[in-house]
Structures are given as structure tokens and as C-alpha cells.
C-alpha positions in Angstrom: 108.8 104.4 95.4 108.8 108.1 96.1 110.3 108.8 92.7 107.2 107.5 90.9 103.8 109.1 91.9 101.9 106.0 90.7 103.8 103.9 93.3 103.3 106.1 96.3 100.7 103.7 97.7 103.5 101.2 98.3 105.6 103.4 100.6 104.1 101.8 103.7 104.9 98.2 102.7 108.5 99.2 101.8 108.9 100.8 105.2 107.3 97.8 106.9 109.7 95.4 105.1 112.7 97.6 106.1 116.3 96.6 105.5 115.7 93.1 107.1 113.0 92.4 104.5 115.3 93.1 101.6 117.5 90.5 99.8 121.1 90.0 100.6 123.8 88.6 98.4 127.2 87.1 98.3 129.7 88.5 95.8 132.4 86.6 94.0 134.6 87.3 91.0 134.4 85.1 87.9 137.0 86.1 85.4 136.8 89.9 85.1 133.2 90.1 86.4 131.8 90.5 89.9 128.8 88.3 90.4 126.2 88.9 93.1 124.4 85.7 94.1 121.1 86.5 95.8 120.3 84.6 99.0 116.6 83.7 99.4 114.7 84.5 102.6 112.9 81.4 103.5 110.1 83.3 105.3 109.4 85.8 102.4 106.8 85.1 99.7 108.2 84.9 96.2 105.6 87.5 95.2 107.4 90.0 97.3 110.8 89.2 95.6 109.3 89.8 92.2 107.6 93.1 93.3 110.9 94.4 94.8 112.8 93.4 91.6 110.4 95.6 89.6 111.0 98.5 91.9 114.8 98.0 91.5 114.5 98.0 87.7 112.4 101.2 87.8 115.1 102.8 89.9 117.8 101.7 87.4 115.8 103.1 84.5 115.2 106.4 86.3 118.8 106.8 87.2 120.2 105.8 83.8 117.8 108.4 82.2 119.4 111.2 84.2 116.7 111.3 86.8 119.3 111.7 89.5 120.4 115.0 87.9 123.7 113.6 87.0 124.5 112.7 90.6 126.9 109.8 91.0 126.2 109.5 94.8 124.7 106.3 96.1 125.1 102.7 94.9 124.1 101.6 91.5 121.9 98.5 91.3 124.0 95.3 91.0 123.6 92.6 88.5 122.3 89.8 90.7 121.8 86.1 90.0 119.2 84.1 91.9 120.4 81.1 93.8 118.7 78.5 96.1 121.1 79.5 98.9 119.1 80.7 101.9 119.8 83.8 104.0 119.9 83.3 107.7 117.5 85.9 108.8 114.7 86.4 111.3 111.3 87.1 109.7 110.2 90.7 109.7 107.2 91.0 112.0 104.0 92.8 111.4 103.7 92.3 107.6 100.5 91.2 105.8 100.0 87.5 105.9 100.6 87.1 102.1 104.1 88.7 102.5 105.2 85.4 104.2 105.8 82.2 102.3 102.7 80.0 102.8 104.8 76.8 103.3 107.0 78.5 105.8 104.0 79.8 107.7 102.5 76.3 107.7 105.7 75.0 109.3 105.3 77.2 112.3 103.5 76.3 115.5 100.5 78.4 116.6 102.4 80.6 119.0 105.1 81.3 116.4 102.5 82.5 114.0 100.9 84.7 116.6 104.3 86.2 117.4 104.6 87.4 113.8 101.9 90.0 114.6 100.7 89.7 111.0 99.3 93.0 109.7 100.3 95.1 112.7 102.7 97.3 110.7 100.0 97.8 108.0 97.0 98.9 110.1 95.6 95.3 110.2 96.0 94.6 106.5 96.5 90.8 106.0 96.3 90.6 102.2 98.5 93.2 100.4 98.4 93.8 96.6 102.0 93.5 95.5 101.1 95.0 92.1 102.1 98.1 90.1 100.1 100.2 87.7 99.5 98.8 84.2 101.5 101.7 82.6 104.7 100.3 84.2 106.3 97.8 81.9 109.8 96.6 82.7 
């Protein structure tokens, strides 16, 4: 996000999601290729997944275009395949309400929803705009 000035407004949500809000995957070898199968977080809204994929793609484009000044440090983005397999993870607390899957939220009892502290990490924001500027086309 910090690499693209038009995306700086999303820095706070990325920090709020943190590592536990990001997707995980299982790797396996098929023939000569390594495949990374993405595990879904049952608590996370699909809109967040799409938003994060766009950010991943932008980073790939930036890095491939020499934006990293030729540096080879750090991991390159992996070719990942969506699956229906679910990740066993605890929901990140304090996110805006629309960062959580609505069906998952509806399955919680009242006290469980309260314990999510929705919006706390985002200065009380309950509806976040997981969008990017029109000039970004990936």
C-alpha cells in the first residue's frame, strides 16, 4: 500500500487485518510445478479477499517493472489457487463489520459478536470501502 500514493488511505485497514487476517495456503507439487492452494478464512468477507488480491497483483507489477531497484530480497508473490478448504483461525478483532462474512456473523451469539469489538481498530468505522482508485486496472 505504501508503494502507491493513491492507496495510502488503506494503510490502516491493512495494519488492522495484520498477519492473522491474511490468507494462508498449503503447497504441493504437481509434476514439476509447485501449487499453492489458498485456505479460506470462514470469518472473512469475500470482498476483503478480492481487495487483498488486487494489492498483491499491484505489488507483483511494481516488482516486475523494476520498482524494487533490482533487489531480489523478500518473497515473490506465489501463484495461488482458490479452494474451498477452510483455514482454522480465530477472527481478527476490531475490524469494520463489513470485513466479516455476514453469514458467519449471523451464526454467532450476541456475546460473541460483542467480543469482536467491531470497528475498534478503525476508530469506530463499521463500514469500510474496500475499493481502489479507478486508475488502477489489474
